[in-house]
C-alpha positions in Angstrom: 34.6 55.0 11.5 37.9 53.0 10.6 36.0 49.9 9.8 33.7 52.0 7.4 36.7 53.5 5.8 38.4 50.0 5.4 35.2 48.8 3.7 35.0 51.7 1.3 38.7 51.2 0.3 38.2 47.4 0.0 35.3 48.0 -2.2 37.2 50.5 -4.4 40.1 48.0 -4.7 37.6 45.3 -5.8 36.6 47.2 -8.7 40.2 47.3 -10.1 40.0 43.7 -11.3 37.1 44.3 -13.9 38.3 48.0 -14.5 41.8 46.4 -15.5 40.0 44.2 -18.1 37.8 47.1 -19.3 40.6 49.4 -20.1 42.4 47.4 -22.7 39.4 45.6 -24.2 37.6 48.9 -24.5 40.6 50.4 -26.4 40.2 47.3 -28.8 36.5 47.9 -29.1 36.9 51.7 -30.0 39.6 51.0 -32.5 37.8 48.1 -34.3 34.4 49.9 -33.9 35.8 53.1 -35.5 37.6 51.4 -38.4 34.5 49.2 -39.4 32.2 52.3 -39.5 30.9 53.0 -43.0 32.2 56.7 -42.9 35.6 55.5 -41.9 35.7 53.2 -44.9 34.7 55.9 -47.2 37.6 58.0 -45.8 40.2 55.3 -45.8 39.1 52.9 -48.7 41.7 50.4 -47.6 39.6 49.3 -44.6 37.1 48.0 -47.0 39.4 45.1 -47.9 37.4 42.0 -47.1 40.2 40.5 -45.1 40.9 43.8 -43.1 37.2 44.4 -42.6 36.6 41.0 -41.1 39.6 41.3 -38.8 38.1 44.4 -37.2 34.8 43.1 -37.1 36.1 39.9 -35.3 37.8 42.1 -32.7 34.7 44.0 -32.3 32.5 41.0 -31.7 34.9 39.6 -29.1 35.1 43.0 -27.4 31.2 43.5 -27.6 30.9 40.1 -25.7 33.0 41.3 -23.0 31.5 44.8 -22.7 28.0 43.3 -23.1 28.5 41.3 -19.9 30.3 43.9 -17.7 27.9 43.4 -14.9 28.8 39.8 -14.6 32.6 40.8 -14.4 31.8 43.3 -11.7 29.9 40.7 -9.8 32.7 38.4 -9.7 35.3 41.2 -9.0 33.4 42.6 -6.1 32.8 39.2 -4.7 36.3 38.3 -4.9 37.7 41.5 -3.5 35.1 41.9 -0.7 35.0 38.3 0.7 37.5 37.3 3.3 36.7 33.7 4.1 36.3 31.7 0.8 36.8 33.7 -2.3 36.1 30.8 -4.7 32.6 30.2 -3.3 32.0 33.9 -3.3 32.7 34.3 -6.9 30.7 31.1 -7.9 27.7 32.5 -5.8 27.9 36.0 -7.4 27.4 34.4 -10.8 24.4 32.4 -9.7 23.0 35.5 -7.8 23.4 37.8 -10.9 21.7 35.2 -13.1 19.0 34.9 -10.6 18.4 38.6 -10.6 18.0 38.9 -14.4 15.5 36.0 -14.6 13.4 37.2 -11.5 13.3 40.6 -13.0 12.1 39.2 -16.3 9.4 37.2 -14.5 8.4 40.1 -12.8 8.0 42.2 -15.9 6.2 39.4 -17.8 3.6 39.0 -15.0 2.9 42.6 -14.5 2.6 43.6 -18.2 5.5 45.8 -18.1 7.5 43.7 -20.6 8.1 45.8 -23.7 7.2 43.8 -26.7 7.4 46.4 -29.5 9.4 49.5 -30.1 12.7 50.7 -28.4 12.9 48.8 -25.1 15.9 51.1 -24.0 13.4 54.0 -23.5 11.6 51.8 -21.0 14.9 51.0 -19.1 15.0 47.3 -20.5 17.7 45.5 -22.4 18.6 42.0 -23.5 21.3 40.5 -21.2 22.6 36.9 -21.7 19.4 36.4 -23.9 16.9 37.6 -21.2 14.9 40.7 -21.6 15.2 42.3 -18.2 15.7 45.7 -16.3 18.7 47.3 -17.5 20.5 47.6 -14.2 23.9 47.4 -15.9 26.9 47.1 -13.5 24.6 48.2 -10.5 23.1 44.8 -10.6 26.5 43.0 -10.9 27.9 44.9 -8.1 24.9 44.1 -5.7 25.0 40.6 -6.7 29.0 40.5 -5.8 28.3 42.2 -2.4 25.4 39.8 -1.4 27.8 36.9 -2.3 30.7 38.3 -0.3 28.4 39.0 2.7 26.9 35.6 2.5 30.2 33.9 2.3 31.7 35.7 5.2 28.5 35.1 7.4 27.6 31.7 6.2 30.6 29.7 5.0 30.5 27.6 8.2 26.8 27.5 8.7 25.5 24.4 10.5 22.0 22.9 10.1 20.1 20.0 11.6 21.2 16.6 10.2 18.2 16.3 7.9 19.6 19.5 6.0 23.2 18.9 6.6 23.8 18.5 2.8 23.0 22.3 2.4 25.2 23.3 5.3 28.6 25.1 5.3 29.9 26.5 1.8 27.0 24.9 -0.2 24.6 27.2 1.7 26.3 30.5 0.4 25.0 30.2 -3.3 21.6 29.4 -2.1 21.5 32.3 0.3 22.9 34.6 -2.4 20.3 33.5 -4.9 17.6 34.2 -2.3 18.8 37.7 -1.7 18.8 38.3 -5.4 15.3 36.9 -5.7 14.1 39.7 -3.2 16.2 42.3 -5.1 14.7 41.1 -8.5 11.2 41.7 -7.1 12.0 45.1 -5.7 14.0 46.7 -8.5 11.5 46.7 -11.3 8.9 48.1 -9.1 10.8 51.3 -8.5 12.5 51.4 -11.9 9.1 52.2 -13.6 8.7 55.3 -11.5 12.2 56.3 -12.2 11.4 56.1 -15.9 8.2 58.1 -15.3 10.2 60.7 -13.6 12.7 60.9 -16.6 9.7 61.6 -18.9 8.2 64.1 -16.6 11.5 66.2 -17.2 10.9 66.6 -20.9 9.8 70.2 -20.8 12.8 71.3 -18.6 15.2 69.5 -20.9 14.6 71.8 -23.9 15.5 74.9 -21.7 19.0 76.1 -22.9 20.4 76.2 -19.3 18.4 74.0 -17.2 18.2 71.3 -19.8 21.9 71.2 -20.2 22.5 71.0 -16.6 20.0 68.2 -16.3 21.5 66.4 -19.2 25.1 66.8 -18.2 24.7 66.0 -14.3 22.0 63.3 -14.5 23.6 61.5 -17.4 26.9 61.0 -15.5 25.1 60.1 -12.2 23.1 57.5 -13.9 26.1 55.6 -15.4 26.6 53.1 -12.5 22.9 52.2 -12.6 22.6 51.7 -16.4 19.9 54.2 -16.6 22.1 56.6 -18.7 21.0 54.4 -21.7 17.3 55.1 -20.9 18.3 58.8 -20.6 20.1 58.9 -23.9 17.5 56.9 -25.7 14.7 59.3 -24.3 16.5 62.3 -25.9 17.3 60.6 -29.3 13.8 59.0 -29.8 11.1 60.9 -27.9 9.7 64.3 -27.4 12.1 64.8 -24.5 14.7 65.5 -27.1 12.5 67.9 -29.0 10.0 68.0 -32.0 11.6 69.3 -35.2 10.1 70.0 -38.6 12.5 69.9 -41.6 11.1 70.3 -45.1 7.6 69.7 -43.8 8.6 66.4 -42.2 8.2 66.2 -38.4 11.0 64.4 -36.4 10.6 63.3 -32.8 13.7 63.3 -30.8 17.0 64.9 -31.8 18.9 62.0 -33.5 16.8 61.6 -36.7 16.6 65.3 -37.1 20.3 65.5 -36.8 21.0 62.6 -39.3 18.6 64.4 -41.7 20.7 67.5 -41.7 24.1 66.1 -41.1 24.1 63.3 -43.8 21.4 64.7 -46.3 21.1 68.5 -46.2 24.6 69.5 -45.3 26.2 72.6 -43.8 25.0 74.9 -46.4 21.4 73.9 -45.9 19.0 76.6 -44.2 18.3 74.1 -41.7 22.0 73.9 -40.4 21.0 76.6 -37.9 19.1 73.9 -35.9 22.3 71.9 -35.3 23.3 73.8 -32.1 19.9 72.7 -30.7 20.4 69.0 -31.7 24.1 68.5 -31.0 23.8 69.9 -27.3 22.5 66.4 -26.3 25.1 64.5 -28.4 28.8 63.9 -29.0 30.2 67.3 -28.6 29.9 67.1 -24.7 31.5 63.7 -24.7 34.4 64.9 -27.0 35.4 67.5 -24.4 35.3 64.8 -21.6 37.2 62.2 -23.7 39.7 64.3 -25.5 40.6 67.0 -22.9 39.1 66.3 -19.4 40.1 62.5 -19.1 43.8 63.3 -19.9 43.6 65.9 -17.1 42.2 63.6 -14.8 44.7 61.0 -15.6 47.5 63.4 -15.2 46.2 64.3 -11.8 46.0 60.7 -10.7 49.6 60.1 -12.0 51.0 63.1 -10.3 49.3 62.2 -7.0 50.4 58.6 -7.1 53.5 57.8 -4.9 56.8 58.0 -6.7 57.5 54.3 -6.2 54.0 53.3 -7.7 53.8 55.8 -10.7 55.2 53.2 -13.1 52.4 50.7 -12.1 49.7 53.3 -12.1 50.6 54.8 -15.4 49.7 51.6 -17.4 46.2 51.6 -16.0 45.7 55.3 -16.3 46.9 55.5 -20.0 44.8 52.5 -20.9 41.6 54.0 -19.6 42.2 57.4 -21.0 43.0 55.6 -24.4 39.8 53.7 -24.1 37.7 56.9 -24.0 39.9 58.7 -26.5 39.6 56.1 -29.2 36.4 54.1 -28.2 34.0 56.4 -26.4 34.0 54.0 -23.4 34.4 56.3 -20.2 33.6 53.7 -17.3 37.2 52.3 -16.9 38.4 55.8 -15.7 35.3 57.0 -14.1 34.9 53.9 -12.1 38.5 54.5 -10.5 37.0 57.4 -8.5 33.1 57.2 -8.7 32.5 54.8 -5.9 35.4 55.9 -3.6 35.0 59.7 -4.1 31.4 60.3 -5.0 31.7 64.2 -4.1 34.5 64.4 -6.5 32.5 62.6 -9.1 29.5 65.0 -8.6 31.9 68.1 -9.0 33.3 66.6 -12.2 29.6 66.1 -13.5 28.8 69.8 -12.7 31.7 71.1 -14.4 30.9 69.0 -17.6 27.4 70.5 -17.6 28.6 74.0 -17.4 30.9 73.4 -20.3 28.0 71.8 -22.2 26.1 75.1 -21.7 29.1 77.2 -22.9 29.3 74.8 -26.1 25.5 75.5 -26.8 25.6 79.3 -26.4 28.8 79.4 -28.6 26.9 77.8 -31.4 28.8 74.6 -31.4 27.4 72.2 -34.2 29.6 69.1 -33.9 27.5 66.1 -34.6 27.0 62.5 -33.8 26.6 60.4 -30.7 30.2 59.2 -30.1 32.9 61.3 -28.5 36.0 59.8 -30.0 39.0 61.4 -31.6 37.7 60.1 -35.0 34.3 61.7 -34.6 35.8 65.0 -33.8 37.8 64.9 -36.9 35.1 63.7 -39.1 32.1 65.5 -37.8 34.0 68.5 -36.5 37.2 69.4 -38.3 36.0 68.2 -41.6 32.5 69.8 -41.5 32.4 73.5 -42.2 30.2 75.6 -40.0 30.6 73.0 -37.2 32.5 75.5 -35.0 34.7 72.7 -33.7 37.3 75.0 -32.3 34.8 75.8 -29.5 35.4 72.2 -28.2 39.1 72.9 -28.1 38.6 76.2 -26.1 36.0 74.6 -23.6 38.1 71.5 -23.5 41.3 73.2 -22.4 39.6 75.3 -19.9 37.7 72.4 -18.2 41.0 70.4 -18.3 42.8 72.9 -16.4 40.2 73.4 -13.8 39.6 69.5 -13.5 43.4 68.9 -13.1 43.9 71.2 -10.3 40.6 70.2 -8.6 41.4 66.5 -8.8 45.1 67.0 -7.7 43.9 68.9 -4.6 41.0 66.7 -3.7 42.9 63.4 -3.9 45.7 64.6 -1.8 43.3 66.5 0.7 41.1 63.6 1.3 43.6 60.9 0.7 41.5 59.2 -2.0 42.9 56.0 -3.0 43.2 56.4 -6.8 45.6 54.1 -8.6 49.1 54.4 -7.3 48.3 55.7 -3.9 49.5 53.0 -1.9 53.0 52.7 -0.1 55.5 50.8 -1.8 58.1 48.3 -0.6 61.6 49.4 0.2 63.7 48.4 -2.8 66.9 48.0 -1.0 65.9 44.8 0.8 67.9 42.0 -0.5 64.9 39.6 -0.3 62.7 41.6 -2.2 65.4 42.5 -4.8 66.3 38.8 -5.3 62.6 37.8 -5.2 63.2 35.1 -2.4 59.5 34.8 -1.8 59.7 31.4 0.1 62.1 33.2 2.7 59.9 36.3 3.0 56.8 34.1 3.4 58.5 32.3 6.3 59.4 35.7 8.1 55.9 36.9 7.4 54.2 34.0 9.0 56.6 34.0 12.0 56.1 37.7 12.2 52.5 37.3 12.2 52.5 35.1 15.3 52.6 31.7 13.4 49.9 29.9 11.5 47.7 29.6 14.5 47.5 33.3 14.9 46.4 34.0 11.3 42.9 33.9 10.3 42.9 35.1 6.7 45.4 36.5 4.3 44.6 38.5 1.3 46.2 41.2 -0.9 45.4 44.5 -2.7 47.7 46.1 -5.2 50.5 46.7 -2.8 49.6 45.3 0.7 49.1 42.0 2.4 45.7 42.3 4.4 45.6 39.9 7.3 43.0 39.2 9.9 44.7 37.7 13.1 43.8 36.7 16.6 46.1 38.2 19.2 48.0 41.5 18.4 50.5 40.7 21.1 52.1 37.9 18.9 52.9 40.4 16.1 56.6 40.9 15.6 57.1 44.1 13.7 60.8 43.5 13.5 60.4 40.2 11.7 57.9 41.7 9.3 60.3 44.6 8.4 63.2 42.2 7.9 61.0 40.5 5.4 61.2 43.4 3.1 58.1 45.3 4.0 58.2 49.2 4.0 55.4 49.6 6.6 53.0 48.0 9.1 49.6 49.4 9.8 46.8 48.3 12.0 43.5 49.8 10.7 41.5 47.8 13.3 42.4 45.7 16.4 42.5 42.4 14.5 43.6 43.5 11.1 47.0 44.4 9.7 48.4 45.9 6.6 51.9 44.8 5.6 53.1 46.9 2.6 55.3 45.1 0.0 54.5 47.2 -3.1 54.0 45.7 -6.7 55.3 42.2 -5.8 52.8 41.7 -3.0 50.8 39.2 -5.0 53.9 36.8 -5.2 54.4 37.3 -1.4 50.8 36.4 -0.8 51.0 33.2 -3.0 54.2 32.1 -1.2 52.4 32.7 2.2 49.4 30.8 1.1 51.6 27.8 0.1 53.5 27.9 3.3 50.0 28.1 5.3 48.9 25.0 3.4 52.2 22.9 4.0 
C-alpha cells in the first residue's frame, strides 16, 4: 500500500513541471486572445492599432504553439518525474513514444476508413497534432507515453543482449521498447475511441432534458478533460442534433452555437427569439464563468489555507497563476490537474457540484452567451447585455464557491492530499541552509546516507530529497539533521525522504556533483 501511495504522489508531482509552464503561458494566451478579439477591439478602439494588435497576435501565436503541444510537455514531464534510473533517456524516449503514438493512430484511421476528410473532424474525436491528423487523445496520450518511457527506463536501462545485438542493448534499448509499447497503444486506442464517440451520440436525446442533460453535460464534460474528449463533447453540442434543433425566422439551426450566434449578434435582446437563449446558453459559457470566476478562487484559497505555513509563499505563486489563467484565459487545466489525478474522488465531487449549479442557472433563466468563460466575456455578454440575467451567475457562483471552499479544505486535510505547498519545509534556523552552503550540506548528506556506495539514486520533488539506498543500517539520522533537514522519512525499506524545503533542488545539485567527483 505504501508503495502504491508513493507512486501516486510521485505521479502527482511529475505533473507539476508541465503545470508550472501552463499557468503563466495560459495567462498570456488569455490576455492576448481576449485583446485581439473583434468585439474587444470595437469596445476599446486603441487595441486596433496595427502595432498593438500585432504584439497581441504574436503573443497569442507563441502561446498557442505551447498549448497546442501540451501532450508532449506532459509526456516529458511524466517521464522525468517517474523515472529513477536515467531521466535523460526517459525524456528522450517519451518524445519518440508520443510521436510514434500519433502516427500509428493516423495509419490505423487511414487504413480502416475512419479518417475524416470532410466536415468538422473534432466531432469524430480527431484533431491535427504536429501536422498529423490523429485521434485527439490530448494529455492522456502524452501521460501514457511518459509512463511507458519511465517504466522502460527503470526496467531496461541496463538490458544485456547477445553480442550480435549488443548495439541495441543498455540505454539504447529504452526508446525502442517505448516506441514498441506506443505502437501497440496506437492500434488499440482508435478501436475503442470510435465506440466512445458512438456512445456520446446516443446520449443526444438525454442531453436536451433540463435536468438529466445538464448533469450529463456538467459531469461528463469535466471527466473527459484528461482524455481530450471534452473537445468532442463540446463540438457535438455546438454543431449536431445533440445540442438541439432550433427554428429562427424560418431558418433551421442544428446545434446550439449557430442559433445562439444568430440571436446574440443579429437579433438582439429585444427579439422575440431571446426567450430561446436560456435553452442555448445552458451548454455554453455561463457554466464556465461560475467555475473560472468564483469556484477556482475558492479552490485556490482552500489549497493556500491547507498548505504548510513554511510553504505558503511558494504555493501562492502557482495557485494565483493557475487561477488567473482561467479567470482571464478560459484555460482550466493548470488548476484542475493539481488535484485531478491525485484526488479523483474530490474531482468527481467538484464536477457534480458544478453540474448542479448549471441546473440552477438554467431554471433561473440565465442567458449569458458565448463559449468562453473569462471575466471579459462575463462583462461583455453578461453585464453589457440586457435581459441576460447575469446576476444569476454571481448568486450561483458565490454559493458554489462557499461549498467548494469548505469541501476542498476538509478533504485535503482529511485525506492528506499533496496539493501545492503540502510538503514539510526545512528548519530555517540551520546556519548551513541560511547561508546556502550547499557543498557542505552535500558532504553531510552523502555521509549520512552511508556513503556513495550505499546510494542507488538521488532525486527531488518540491521540498524533499528522495533517495534509494542499499542498507538502512548505514543511514545516520543525526548527520542528516545536522545538514539542515527538518525531517527524515522512510516510505519503504530502501527509500528515504530528506526534507529541505524550497532550496532542495540546490541541495540535490550539490549532492549530484559530489557523487560524480
